[in-house]
C-alpha angles and dihedrals in degrees: 000000000000115000115246090236089060091049090051093049092047090049092054092049092049093049094043093090091056091047092049092051090050091049092051101039105021091246140042117233098171130047102101091124090048092051091047091051090054092048091049092051096047095046091047095056097082103356091280095292097127100030110072124168094272094050092046091050092049092048091050092049092047092048094048090049092048091049091050091050090050091050091050092048091052100034097144091055091045092051091049090051093048090051093049092048092047089053091053094244122171122265090254092053090048091052090050090050092060095042 
């Protein structure tokens, strides 16, 4: 059994791309693959018995909101990461940009 705290953390990470796009552009047009990854995870946990459509939708909304709040709370690091990614920097350089 996967602890709920792990499910929550994974959900936030998966939805962070959607949240970042919304922060930068005011809306998120992509993210279908991210949403599908979250659905696959949640429905695989116990054969889908405890994750119906409503619970999955609520988890996705909560995770996207949590990711957006995290981005806002750490906006300078987020902006540095966006700049490094836009410049095509290496993963190591991107990590250093947010530290």
